[in-house]
HTML snippet that shows the backbone in 3Dmol.js (N, CA, C, O; Angstrom):
<script src="https://3Dmol.org/build/3Dmol-min.js"></script>
<div id="view" style="width:600px;height:400px;position:relative"></div>
<script>
const pdb = `
ATOM      1  N   MET A   1      -2.874  -0.047 -53.486  1.00  0.00           N
ATOM      2  CA  MET A   1      -2.415   1.288 -53.961  1.00  0.00           C
ATOM      3  C   MET A   1      -1.710   1.394 -55.387  1.00  0.00           C
ATOM      4  O   MET A   1      -1.620   2.430 -56.046  1.00  0.00           O
ATOM      5  N   ASP A   2      -1.263   0.234 -55.719  1.00  0.00           N
ATOM      6  CA  ASP A   2      -0.597   0.227 -56.962  1.00  0.00           C
ATOM      7  C   ASP A   2      -1.358   0.856 -58.107  1.00  0.00           C
ATOM      8  O   ASP A   2      -0.788   1.437 -59.031  1.00  0.00           O
ATOM      9  N   HIS A   3      -2.715   0.712 -58.005  1.00  0.00           N
ATOM     10  CA  HIS A   3      -3.407   1.216 -59.064  1.00  0.00           C
ATOM     11  C   HIS A   3      -3.732   2.790 -59.130  1.00  0.00           C
ATOM     12  O   HIS A   3      -4.359   3.376 -60.013  1.00  0.00           O
ATOM     13  N   ILE A   4      -3.199   3.272 -58.078  1.00  0.00           N
ATOM     14  CA  ILE A   4      -3.285   4.973 -57.846  1.00  0.00           C
ATOM     15  C   ILE A   4      -2.224   5.511 -58.814  1.00  0.00           C
ATOM     16  O   ILE A   4      -1.076   5.072 -58.735  1.00  0.00           O
ATOM     17  N   ARG A   5      -2.558   6.462 -59.746  1.00  0.00           N
ATOM     18  CA  ARG A   5      -1.581   6.970 -60.699  1.00  0.00           C
ATOM     19  C   ARG A   5      -1.462   8.565 -60.410  1.00  0.00           C
ATOM     20  O   ARG A   5      -0.532   9.228 -60.870  1.00  0.00           O
ATOM     21  N   GLU A   6      -2.449   9.092 -59.638  1.00  0.00           N
ATOM     22  CA  GLU A   6      -2.126  10.478 -59.447  1.00  0.00           C
ATOM     23  C   GLU A   6      -2.861  10.876 -58.008  1.00  0.00           C
ATOM     24  O   GLU A   6      -3.967  10.471 -57.650  1.00  0.00           O
ATOM     25  N   VAL A   7      -2.080  11.663 -57.353  1.00  0.00           N
ATOM     26  CA  VAL A   7      -2.614  12.143 -56.030  1.00  0.00           C
ATOM     27  C   VAL A   7      -2.521  13.762 -55.919  1.00  0.00           C
ATOM     28  O   VAL A   7      -1.670  14.423 -56.514  1.00  0.00           O
ATOM     29  N   ARG A   8      -3.456  14.266 -55.127  1.00  0.00           N
ATOM     30  CA  ARG A   8      -3.394  15.874 -55.064  1.00  0.00           C
ATOM     31  C   ARG A   8      -3.586  16.079 -53.608  1.00  0.00           C
ATOM     32  O   ARG A   8      -4.308  15.378 -52.900  1.00  0.00           O
ATOM     33  N   PHE A   9      -2.848  17.145 -53.199  1.00  0.00           N
ATOM     34  CA  PHE A   9      -3.076  17.734 -52.117  1.00  0.00           C
ATOM     35  C   PHE A   9      -3.410  19.303 -52.064  1.00  0.00           C
ATOM     36  O   PHE A   9      -2.604  20.113 -52.520  1.00  0.00           O
ATOM     37  N   LEU A  10      -4.285  19.591 -51.654  1.00  0.00           N
ATOM     38  CA  LEU A  10      -4.971  20.874 -51.772  1.00  0.00           C
ATOM     39  C   LEU A  10      -4.319  21.784 -50.460  1.00  0.00           C
ATOM     40  O   LEU A  10      -4.376  21.352 -49.309  1.00  0.00           O
ATOM     41  N   THR A  11      -3.769  22.944 -50.766  1.00  0.00           N
ATOM     42  CA  THR A  11      -3.171  23.785 -49.837  1.00  0.00           C
ATOM     43  C   THR A  11      -3.915  23.879 -48.507  1.00  0.00           C
ATOM     44  O   THR A  11      -5.144  23.832 -48.538  1.00  0.00           O
ATOM     45  N   ASP A  12      -3.302  24.002 -47.387  1.00  0.00           N
ATOM     46  CA  ASP A  12      -3.971  24.142 -45.912  1.00  0.00           C
ATOM     47  C   ASP A  12      -4.368  25.711 -45.936  1.00  0.00           C
ATOM     48  O   ASP A  12      -5.114  26.111 -45.042  1.00  0.00           O
ATOM     49  N   ASP A  13      -3.918  26.592 -46.890  1.00  0.00           N
ATOM     50  CA  ASP A  13      -4.398  27.958 -46.762  1.00  0.00           C
ATOM     51  C   ASP A  13      -5.848  28.176 -47.179  1.00  0.00           C
ATOM     52  O   ASP A  13      -6.210  28.547 -48.296  1.00  0.00           O
ATOM     53  N   ARG A  14      -6.711  27.870 -46.032  1.00  0.00           N
ATOM     54  CA  ARG A  14      -8.340  27.962 -46.247  1.00  0.00           C
ATOM     55  C   ARG A  14      -8.688  29.300 -46.431  1.00  0.00           C
ATOM     56  O   ARG A  14      -9.745  29.469 -47.040  1.00  0.00           O
ATOM     57  N   ASP A  15      -8.009  30.422 -46.024  1.00  0.00           N
ATOM     58  CA  ASP A  15      -8.401  31.626 -46.110  1.00  0.00           C
ATOM     59  C   ASP A  15      -8.145  32.263 -47.476  1.00  0.00           C
ATOM     60  O   ASP A  15      -8.562  33.389 -47.748  1.00  0.00           O
ATOM     61  N   LYS A  16      -7.512  31.579 -48.245  1.00  0.00           N
ATOM     62  CA  LYS A  16      -7.380  32.104 -49.762  1.00  0.00           C
ATOM     63  C   LYS A  16      -8.511  31.781 -50.555  1.00  0.00           C
ATOM     64  O   LYS A  16      -9.161  30.758 -50.336  1.00  0.00           O
ATOM     65  N   LYS A  17      -8.865  32.789 -51.697  1.00  0.00           N
ATOM     66  CA  LYS A  17      -9.991  32.739 -52.402  1.00  0.00           C
ATOM     67  C   LYS A  17      -9.602  31.621 -53.505  1.00  0.00           C
ATOM     68  O   LYS A  17     -10.423  30.758 -53.816  1.00  0.00           O
ATOM     69  N   SER A  18      -8.475  31.669 -54.009  1.00  0.00           N
ATOM     70  CA  SER A  18      -7.943  30.786 -55.003  1.00  0.00           C
ATOM     71  C   SER A  18      -6.820  29.998 -54.425  1.00  0.00           C
ATOM     72  O   SER A  18      -5.853  30.570 -53.919  1.00  0.00           O
ATOM     73  N   ARG A  19      -6.929  28.560 -54.491  1.00  0.00           N
ATOM     74  CA  ARG A  19      -5.990  27.792 -53.791  1.00  0.00           C
ATOM     75  C   ARG A  19      -5.232  26.835 -54.797  1.00  0.00           C
ATOM     76  O   ARG A  19      -5.796  26.422 -55.810  1.00  0.00           O
ATOM     77  N   ASN A  20      -4.023  26.524 -54.497  1.00  0.00           N
ATOM     78  CA  ASN A  20      -3.302  25.573 -55.301  1.00  0.00           C
ATOM     79  C   ASN A  20      -3.238  24.240 -54.777  1.00  0.00           C
ATOM     80  O   ASN A  20      -3.282  24.011 -53.568  1.00  0.00           O
ATOM     81  N   GLU A  21      -3.135  23.348 -55.666  1.00  0.00           N
ATOM     82  CA  GLU A  21      -2.895  21.779 -55.249  1.00  0.00           C
ATOM     83  C   GLU A  21      -1.507  21.302 -55.803  1.00  0.00           C
ATOM     84  O   GLU A  21      -1.128  21.587 -56.939  1.00  0.00           O
ATOM     85  N   LEU A  22      -0.846  20.626 -54.999  1.00  0.00           N
ATOM     86  CA  LEU A  22       0.304  19.786 -55.303  1.00  0.00           C
ATOM     87  C   LEU A  22      -0.225  18.522 -55.991  1.00  0.00           C
ATOM     88  O   LEU A  22      -1.085  17.808 -55.475  1.00  0.00           O
ATOM     89  N   VAL A  23       0.374  18.271 -57.266  1.00  0.00           N
ATOM     90  CA  VAL A  23      -0.108  17.124 -58.019  1.00  0.00           C
ATOM     91  C   VAL A  23       1.070  16.152 -58.243  1.00  0.00           C
ATOM     92  O   VAL A  23       2.084  16.616 -58.765  1.00  0.00           O
ATOM     93  N   ILE A  24       1.037  14.956 -57.928  1.00  0.00           N
ATOM     94  CA  ILE A  24       2.221  14.011 -58.218  1.00  0.00           C
ATOM     95  C   ILE A  24       1.606  12.907 -58.921  1.00  0.00           C
ATOM     96  O   ILE A  24       0.736  12.222 -58.384  1.00  0.00           O
ATOM     97  N   SER A  25       2.012  12.708 -60.080  1.00  0.00           N
ATOM     98  CA  SER A  25       1.552  11.584 -60.973  1.00  0.00           C
ATOM     99  C   SER A  25       2.690  10.547 -61.177  1.00  0.00           C
ATOM    100  O   SER A  25       3.874  10.867 -61.281  1.00  0.00           O
ATOM    101  N   TRP A  26       2.215   9.261 -61.225  1.00  0.00           N
ATOM    102  CA  TRP A  26       3.299   8.119 -61.492  1.00  0.00           C
ATOM    103  C   TRP A  26       3.030   7.681 -62.835  1.00  0.00           C
ATOM    104  O   TRP A  26       1.953   7.156 -63.117  1.00  0.00           O
ATOM    105  N   GLY A  27       4.005   7.877 -63.741  1.00  0.00           N
ATOM    106  CA  GLY A  27       3.872   7.463 -65.105  1.00  0.00           C
ATOM    107  C   GLY A  27       4.021   5.879 -65.450  1.00  0.00           C
ATOM    108  O   GLY A  27       4.677   5.110 -64.748  1.00  0.00           O
ATOM    109  N   HIS A  28       3.420   5.555 -66.460  1.00  0.00           N
ATOM    110  CA  HIS A  28       3.501   4.026 -66.870  1.00  0.00           C
ATOM    111  C   HIS A  28       5.106   3.656 -66.967  1.00  0.00           C
ATOM    112  O   HIS A  28       5.456   2.483 -66.831  1.00  0.00           O
ATOM    113  N   ASN A  29       5.907   4.531 -67.169  1.00  0.00           N
ATOM    114  CA  ASN A  29       7.274   4.201 -67.373  1.00  0.00           C
ATOM    115  C   ASN A  29       8.151   4.248 -66.011  1.00  0.00           C
ATOM    116  O   ASN A  29       9.358   4.009 -66.033  1.00  0.00           O
ATOM    117  N   GLY A  30       7.469   4.566 -64.857  1.00  0.00           N
ATOM    118  CA  GLY A  30       7.840   4.529 -63.497  1.00  0.00           C
ATOM    119  C   GLY A  30       8.629   5.989 -63.313  1.00  0.00           C
ATOM    120  O   GLY A  30       9.411   6.136 -62.375  1.00  0.00           O
ATOM    121  N   ASP A  31       8.387   6.996 -64.216  1.00  0.00           N
ATOM    122  CA  ASP A  31       8.993   8.358 -63.968  1.00  0.00           C
ATOM    123  C   ASP A  31       7.822   8.946 -63.188  1.00  0.00           C
ATOM    124  O   ASP A  31       6.706   8.427 -63.211  1.00  0.00           O
ATOM    125  N   TRP A  32       8.134  10.118 -62.452  1.00  0.00           N
ATOM    126  CA  TRP A  32       7.325  10.841 -61.657  1.00  0.00           C
ATOM    127  C   TRP A  32       7.080  12.226 -62.438  1.00  0.00           C
ATOM    128  O   TRP A  32       7.957  12.702 -63.160  1.00  0.00           O
ATOM    129  N   TYR A  33       5.919  12.798 -62.258  1.00  0.00           N
ATOM    130  CA  TYR A  33       5.569  14.227 -62.765  1.00  0.00           C
ATOM    131  C   TYR A  33       4.910  14.948 -61.549  1.00  0.00           C
ATOM    132  O   TYR A  33       4.035  14.429 -60.856  1.00  0.00           O
ATOM    133  N   VAL A  34       5.403  16.160 -61.367  1.00  0.00           N
ATOM    134  CA  VAL A  34       4.957  16.939 -60.202  1.00  0.00           C
ATOM    135  C   VAL A  34       4.655  18.335 -60.808  1.00  0.00           C
ATOM    136  O   VAL A  34       5.333  18.810 -61.719  1.00  0.00           O
ATOM    137  N   ALA A  35       3.586  18.965 -60.239  1.00  0.00           N
ATOM    138  CA  ALA A  35       3.143  20.129 -60.597  1.00  0.00           C
ATOM    139  C   ALA A  35       2.465  20.747 -59.534  1.00  0.00           C
ATOM    140  O   ALA A  35       1.977  19.975 -58.709  1.00  0.00           O
ATOM    141  N   VAL A  36       2.296  22.121 -59.327  1.00  0.00           N
ATOM    142  CA  VAL A  36       1.455  22.846 -58.561  1.00  0.00           C
ATOM    143  C   VAL A  36       0.550  23.753 -59.442  1.00  0.00           C
ATOM    144  O   VAL A  36       0.964  24.585 -60.249  1.00  0.00           O
ATOM    145  N   VAL A  37      -0.826  23.449 -59.148  1.00  0.00           N
ATOM    146  CA  VAL A  37      -1.672  24.037 -60.065  1.00  0.00           C
ATOM    147  C   VAL A  37      -2.857  24.609 -59.405  1.00  0.00           C
ATOM    148  O   VAL A  37      -3.158  24.189 -58.287  1.00  0.00           O
ATOM    149  N   PRO A  38      -3.662  25.653 -60.058  1.00  0.00           N
ATOM    150  CA  PRO A  38      -4.832  26.100 -59.228  1.00  0.00           C
ATOM    151  C   PRO A  38      -5.790  24.917 -59.085  1.00  0.00           C
ATOM    152  O   PRO A  38      -5.924  24.110 -60.005  1.00  0.00           O
ATOM    153  N   GLU A  39      -6.463  24.813 -57.917  1.00  0.00           N
ATOM    154  CA  GLU A  39      -7.473  23.896 -57.492  1.00  0.00           C
ATOM    155  C   GLU A  39      -8.156  23.366 -58.809  1.00  0.00           C
ATOM    156  O   GLU A  39      -8.596  24.147 -59.654  1.00  0.00           O
ATOM    157  N   GLY A  40      -8.217  22.079 -58.930  1.00  0.00           N
ATOM    158  CA  GLY A  40      -8.929  21.327 -59.961  1.00  0.00           C
ATOM    159  C   GLY A  40      -8.476  21.391 -61.480  1.00  0.00           C
ATOM    160  O   GLY A  40      -9.004  20.734 -62.378  1.00  0.00           O
ATOM    161  N   GLN A  41      -7.498  22.213 -61.627  1.00  0.00           N
ATOM    162  CA  GLN A  41      -6.930  22.389 -62.940  1.00  0.00           C
ATOM    163  C   GLN A  41      -6.062  21.078 -63.493  1.00  0.00           C
ATOM    164  O   GLN A  41      -5.731  20.174 -62.725  1.00  0.00           O
ATOM    165  N   GLY A  42      -5.767  21.077 -64.752  1.00  0.00           N
ATOM    166  CA  GLY A  42      -4.944  20.053 -65.285  1.00  0.00           C
ATOM    167  C   GLY A  42      -3.502  20.472 -65.109  1.00  0.00           C
ATOM    168  O   GLY A  42      -3.219  21.624 -64.782  1.00  0.00           O
ATOM    169  N   THR A  43      -2.643  19.597 -65.313  1.00  0.00           N
ATOM    170  CA  THR A  43      -1.206  19.828 -65.263  1.00  0.00           C
ATOM    171  C   THR A  43      -0.469  19.975 -66.538  1.00  0.00           C
ATOM    172  O   THR A  43       0.709  20.332 -66.514  1.00  0.00           O
ATOM    173  N   ALA A  44      -1.109  19.712 -67.703  1.00  0.00           N
ATOM    174  CA  ALA A  44      -0.351  19.857 -68.850  1.00  0.00           C
ATOM    175  C   ALA A  44       0.434  21.258 -69.069  1.00  0.00           C
ATOM    176  O   ALA A  44      -0.092  22.366 -68.969  1.00  0.00           O
ATOM    177  N   GLY A  45       1.761  21.008 -69.380  1.00  0.00           N
ATOM    178  CA  GLY A  45       2.640  22.141 -69.411  1.00  0.00           C
ATOM    179  C   GLY A  45       3.122  22.802 -68.173  1.00  0.00           C
ATOM    180  O   GLY A  45       3.926  23.733 -68.219  1.00  0.00           O
ATOM    181  N   LYS A  46       2.620  22.313 -67.026  1.00  0.00           N
ATOM    182  CA  LYS A  46       2.954  22.998 -65.790  1.00  0.00           C
ATOM    183  C   LYS A  46       3.638  22.253 -64.825  1.00  0.00           C
ATOM    184  O   LYS A  46       3.782  22.694 -63.685  1.00  0.00           O
ATOM    185  N   GLY A  47       4.156  20.960 -65.239  1.00  0.00           N
ATOM    186  CA  GLY A  47       4.622  20.146 -64.375  1.00  0.00           C
ATOM    187  C   GLY A  47       6.213  19.932 -64.589  1.00  0.00           C
ATOM    188  O   GLY A  47       6.787  20.490 -65.524  1.00  0.00           O
ATOM    189  N   VAL A  48       6.833  19.169 -63.754  1.00  0.00           N
ATOM    190  CA  VAL A  48       8.176  18.759 -63.809  1.00  0.00           C
ATOM    191  C   VAL A  48       8.217  17.368 -64.048  1.00  0.00           C
ATOM    192  O   VAL A  48       7.491  16.637 -63.376  1.00  0.00           O
ATOM    193  N   HIS A  49       9.087  16.823 -65.052  1.00  0.00           N
ATOM    194  CA  HIS A  49       9.341  15.569 -65.314  1.00  0.00           C
ATOM    195  C   HIS A  49      10.637  14.908 -64.405  1.00  0.00           C
ATOM    196  O   HIS A  49      11.747  15.440 -64.409  1.00  0.00           O
ATOM    197  N   ILE A  50      10.382  13.890 -63.766  1.00  0.00           N
ATOM    198  CA  ILE A  50      11.539  13.507 -62.793  1.00  0.00           C
ATOM    199  C   ILE A  50      11.847  12.077 -63.336  1.00  0.00           C
ATOM    200  O   ILE A  50      11.095  11.146 -63.046  1.00  0.00           O
ATOM    201  N   SER A  51      12.825  11.916 -64.035  1.00  0.00           N
ATOM    202  CA  SER A  51      13.211  10.407 -64.616  1.00  0.00           C
ATOM    203  C   SER A  51      13.831   9.494 -63.496  1.00  0.00           C
ATOM    204  O   SER A  51      14.693   9.874 -62.704  1.00  0.00           O
ATOM    205  N   THR A  52      13.346   8.398 -63.534  1.00  0.00           N
ATOM    206  CA  THR A  52      14.008   7.439 -62.536  1.00  0.00           C
ATOM    207  C   THR A  52      15.095   6.529 -63.270  1.00  0.00           C
ATOM    208  O   THR A  52      15.709   5.641 -62.679  1.00  0.00           O
ATOM    209  N   SER A  53      15.277   6.854 -64.673  1.00  0.00           N
ATOM    210  CA  SER A  53      16.400   5.964 -65.195  1.00  0.00           C
ATOM    211  C   SER A  53      17.321   7.077 -65.714  1.00  0.00           C
ATOM    212  O   SER A  53      17.326   7.231 -66.935  1.00  0.00           O
ATOM    213  N   GLY A  54      18.013   7.785 -65.054  1.00  0.00           N
ATOM    214  CA  GLY A  54      18.793   8.743 -65.596  1.00  0.00           C
ATOM    215  C   GLY A  54      18.502  10.175 -65.063  1.00  0.00           C
ATOM    216  O   GLY A  54      17.997  10.236 -63.943  1.00  0.00           O
ATOM    217  N   GLY A  55      18.744  11.277 -65.691  1.00  0.00           N
ATOM    218  CA  GLY A  55      18.396  12.463 -65.392  1.00  0.00           C
ATOM    219  C   GLY A  55      18.544  12.708 -63.555  1.00  0.00           C
ATOM    220  O   GLY A  55      19.582  12.552 -62.911  1.00  0.00           O
ATOM    221  N   ALA A  56      17.344  13.077 -63.065  1.00  0.00           N
ATOM    222  CA  ALA A  56      17.390  13.263 -61.708  1.00  0.00           C
ATOM    223  C   ALA A  56      17.833  12.306 -60.832  1.00  0.00           C
ATOM    224  O   ALA A  56      18.404  12.660 -59.800  1.00  0.00           O
ATOM    225  N   SER A  57      17.631  10.970 -61.124  1.00  0.00           N
ATOM    226  CA  SER A  57      18.164   9.936 -60.289  1.00  0.00           C
ATOM    227  C   SER A  57      19.647   9.888 -60.205  1.00  0.00           C
ATOM    228  O   SER A  57      20.157   9.250 -59.284  1.00  0.00           O
ATOM    229  N   PHE A  58      20.407  10.520 -61.101  1.00  0.00           N
ATOM    230  CA  PHE A  58      21.875  10.640 -61.194  1.00  0.00           C
ATOM    231  C   PHE A  58      22.270  12.093 -60.705  1.00  0.00           C
ATOM    232  O   PHE A  58      23.215  12.190 -59.922  1.00  0.00           O
ATOM    233  N   SER A  59      21.598  13.229 -61.124  1.00  0.00           N
ATOM    234  CA  SER A  59      22.008  14.442 -60.771  1.00  0.00           C
ATOM    235  C   SER A  59      21.633  14.888 -59.448  1.00  0.00           C
ATOM    236  O   SER A  59      22.350  15.717 -58.886  1.00  0.00           O
ATOM    237  N   VAL A  60      20.523  14.407 -58.841  1.00  0.00           N
ATOM    238  CA  VAL A  60      19.964  14.768 -57.511  1.00  0.00           C
ATOM    239  C   VAL A  60      19.679  13.459 -56.911  1.00  0.00           C
ATOM    240  O   VAL A  60      18.530  13.021 -56.975  1.00  0.00           O
ATOM    241  N   PRO A  61      20.683  12.739 -56.287  1.00  0.00           N
ATOM    242  CA  PRO A  61      20.451  11.542 -55.663  1.00  0.00           C
ATOM    243  C   PRO A  61      19.410  11.677 -54.392  1.00  0.00           C
ATOM    244  O   PRO A  61      19.558  12.498 -53.487  1.00  0.00           O
ATOM    245  N   GLY A  62      18.441  10.824 -54.474  1.00  0.00           N
ATOM    246  CA  GLY A  62      17.505  10.752 -53.409  1.00  0.00           C
ATOM    247  C   GLY A  62      16.232  11.588 -53.797  1.00  0.00           C
ATOM    248  O   GLY A  62      15.252  11.492 -53.058  1.00  0.00           O
ATOM    249  N   LEU A  63      16.181  12.355 -54.838  1.00  0.00           N
ATOM    250  CA  LEU A  63      14.914  12.858 -55.235  1.00  0.00           C
ATOM    251  C   LEU A  63      13.809  12.075 -55.621  1.00  0.00           C
ATOM    252  O   LEU A  63      12.649  12.251 -55.249  1.00  0.00           O
ATOM    253  N   THR A  64      14.246  11.156 -56.424  1.00  0.00           N
ATOM    254  CA  THR A  64      13.180  10.246 -56.827  1.00  0.00           C
ATOM    255  C   THR A  64      12.461   9.421 -55.719  1.00  0.00           C
ATOM    256  O   THR A  64      11.279   9.084 -55.792  1.00  0.00           O
ATOM    257  N   GLN A  65      13.307   9.129 -54.673  1.00  0.00           N
ATOM    258  CA  GLN A  65      12.805   8.439 -53.552  1.00  0.00           C
ATOM    259  C   GLN A  65      11.891   9.356 -52.651  1.00  0.00           C
ATOM    260  O   GLN A  65      10.888   8.938 -52.072  1.00  0.00           O
ATOM    261  N   ALA A  66      12.362  10.682 -52.596  1.00  0.00           N
ATOM    262  CA  ALA A  66      11.529  11.622 -51.924  1.00  0.00           C
ATOM    263  C   ALA A  66      10.133  11.813 -52.548  1.00  0.00           C
ATOM    264  O   ALA A  66       9.107  11.771 -51.869  1.00  0.00           O
ATOM    265  N   ILE A  67      10.149  12.026 -53.876  1.00  0.00           N
ATOM    266  CA  ILE A  67       8.853  12.154 -54.652  1.00  0.00           C
ATOM    267  C   ILE A  67       7.956  10.828 -54.300  1.00  0.00           C
ATOM    268  O   ILE A  67       6.758  10.950 -54.047  1.00  0.00           O
ATOM    269  N   SER A  68       8.546   9.684 -54.300  1.00  0.00           N
ATOM    270  CA  SER A  68       7.891   8.561 -54.122  1.00  0.00           C
ATOM    271  C   SER A  68       7.348   8.478 -52.696  1.00  0.00           C
ATOM    272  O   SER A  68       6.246   7.981 -52.461  1.00  0.00           O
ATOM    273  N   ASP A  69       8.092   8.941 -51.814  1.00  0.00           N
ATOM    274  CA  ASP A  69       7.668   8.936 -50.383  1.00  0.00           C
ATOM    275  C   ASP A  69       6.614   9.890 -50.352  1.00  0.00           C
ATOM    276  O   ASP A  69       5.631   9.449 -49.757  1.00  0.00           O
ATOM    277  N   ALA A  70       6.469  11.146 -50.827  1.00  0.00           N
ATOM    278  CA  ALA A  70       5.557  12.075 -50.996  1.00  0.00           C
ATOM    279  C   ALA A  70       4.227  11.545 -51.585  1.00  0.00           C
ATOM    280  O   ALA A  70       3.127  11.803 -51.096  1.00  0.00           O
ATOM    281  N   PHE A  71       4.432  10.771 -52.694  1.00  0.00           N
ATOM    282  CA  PHE A  71       3.218  10.213 -53.432  1.00  0.00           C
ATOM    283  C   PHE A  71       2.463   9.270 -52.538  1.00  0.00           C
ATOM    284  O   PHE A  71       1.234   9.312 -52.476  1.00  0.00           O
ATOM    285  N   HIS A  72       3.250   8.345 -51.785  1.00  0.00           N
ATOM    286  CA  HIS A  72       2.706   7.388 -50.972  1.00  0.00           C
ATOM    287  C   HIS A  72       1.971   8.063 -49.806  1.00  0.00           C
ATOM    288  O   HIS A  72       0.797   7.815 -49.534  1.00  0.00           O
ATOM    289  N   ALA A  73       2.741   8.931 -49.137  1.00  0.00           N
ATOM    290  CA  ALA A  73       2.153   9.668 -47.965  1.00  0.00           C
ATOM    291  C   ALA A  73       0.731  10.248 -48.320  1.00  0.00           C
ATOM    292  O   ALA A  73      -0.180  10.076 -47.510  1.00  0.00           O
ATOM    293  N   ILE A  74       0.504  10.916 -49.478  1.00  0.00           N
ATOM    294  CA  ILE A  74      -0.678  11.488 -49.862  1.00  0.00           C
ATOM    295  C   ILE A  74      -1.635  10.303 -50.247  1.00  0.00           C
ATOM    296  O   ILE A  74      -2.769  10.275 -49.769  1.00  0.00           O
ATOM    297  N   ALA A  75      -1.254   9.457 -50.987  1.00  0.00           N
ATOM    298  CA  ALA A  75      -2.084   8.048 -51.128  1.00  0.00           C
ATOM    299  C   ALA A  75      -2.468   7.445 -49.966  1.00  0.00           C
ATOM    300  O   ALA A  75      -3.515   6.801 -50.041  1.00  0.00           O
ATOM    301  N   ASN A  76      -1.941   7.474 -48.973  1.00  0.00           N
ATOM    302  CA  ASN A  76      -2.438   6.870 -47.787  1.00  0.00           C
ATOM    303  C   ASN A  76      -3.125   7.697 -46.854  1.00  0.00           C
ATOM    304  O   ASN A  76      -3.551   7.249 -45.789  1.00  0.00           O
ATOM    305  N   ALA A  77      -3.259   8.942 -47.221  1.00  0.00           N
ATOM    306  CA  ALA A  77      -4.032   9.896 -46.344  1.00  0.00           C
ATOM    307  C   ALA A  77      -5.517   9.927 -46.890  1.00  0.00           C
ATOM    308  O   ALA A  77      -5.851   9.636 -48.039  1.00  0.00           O
ATOM    309  N   LYS A  78      -6.239  10.279 -45.997  1.00  0.00           N
ATOM    310  CA  LYS A  78      -7.685  10.617 -46.172  1.00  0.00           C
ATOM    311  C   LYS A  78      -8.162  11.946 -45.678  1.00  0.00           C
ATOM    312  O   LYS A  78      -7.612  12.444 -44.696  1.00  0.00           O
ATOM    313  N   GLY A  79      -9.097  12.525 -46.256  1.00  0.00           N
ATOM    314  CA  GLY A  79      -9.592  13.735 -45.472  1.00  0.00           C
ATOM    315  C   GLY A  79      -9.850  14.946 -46.459  1.00  0.00           C
ATOM    316  O   GLY A  79      -9.793  14.697 -47.664  1.00  0.00           O
ATOM    317  N   ASN A  80     -10.071  15.969 -46.131  1.00  0.00           N
ATOM    318  CA  ASN A  80     -10.180  17.278 -46.813  1.00  0.00           C
ATOM    319  C   ASN A  80      -8.977  17.594 -47.559  1.00  0.00           C
ATOM    320  O   ASN A  80      -7.874  17.637 -47.015  1.00  0.00           O
ATOM    321  N   GLY A  81      -9.161  17.813 -48.773  1.00  0.00           N
ATOM    322  CA  GLY A  81      -8.037  18.358 -49.642  1.00  0.00           C
ATOM    323  C   GLY A  81      -7.038  17.305 -50.244  1.00  0.00           C
ATOM    324  O   GLY A  81      -5.970  17.579 -50.791  1.00  0.00           O
ATOM    325  N   ILE A  82      -7.605  15.963 -50.036  1.00  0.00           N
ATOM    326  CA  ILE A  82      -6.796  14.838 -50.558  1.00  0.00           C
ATOM    327  C   ILE A  82      -7.662  14.151 -51.753  1.00  0.00           C
ATOM    328  O   ILE A  82      -8.859  13.890 -51.634  1.00  0.00           O
ATOM    329  N   SER A  83      -6.975  13.922 -52.795  1.00  0.00           N
ATOM    330  CA  SER A  83      -7.775  13.084 -53.685  1.00  0.00           C
ATOM    331  C   SER A  83      -6.803  12.197 -54.537  1.00  0.00           C
ATOM    332  O   SER A  83      -5.619  12.441 -54.769  1.00  0.00           O
ATOM    333  N   HIS A  84      -7.436  11.269 -54.898  1.00  0.00           N
ATOM    334  CA  HIS A  84      -6.707  10.065 -55.743  1.00  0.00           C
ATOM    335  C   HIS A  84      -7.254   9.808 -57.071  1.00  0.00           C
ATOM    336  O   HIS A  84      -8.477   9.729 -57.181  1.00  0.00           O
ATOM    337  N   ILE A  85      -6.470   9.662 -58.142  1.00  0.00           N
ATOM    338  CA  ILE A  85      -6.922   9.320 -59.403  1.00  0.00           C
ATOM    339  C   ILE A  85      -6.365   8.008 -59.903  1.00  0.00           C
ATOM    340  O   ILE A  85      -5.140   7.896 -59.956  1.00  0.00           O
ATOM    341  N   THR A  86      -7.160   6.973 -60.288  1.00  0.00           N
ATOM    342  CA  THR A  86      -6.738   5.831 -60.645  1.00  0.00           C
ATOM    343  C   THR A  86      -6.684   5.553 -62.233  1.00  0.00           C
ATOM    344  O   THR A  86      -6.285   4.468 -62.657  1.00  0.00           O
TER     345      THR A  86
END
`;
const viewer = $3Dmol.createViewer("view");
viewer.addModel(pdb, "pdb");
viewer.setStyle({}, {cartoon: {color: "spectrum"}});
viewer.zoomTo();
viewer.render();
</script>
């Protein structure tokens, strides 16, 4: 799983014409990037940078671990609405 850099979870709202995806990316620097975007779209300019060396790790203790846990939960899942990018 260490080679997975991005996971996507497509909303369960199957009755919606236009659906959103939760996108969590793991940066080469160890930081996290989180965005909610329309299905299949990129995240440039739409995400939040969560720093593991300062920033969020100090101001919101536990946030980086929670994002890591969410990333791994999606990475370990299989099925409709789940995708992984290496």
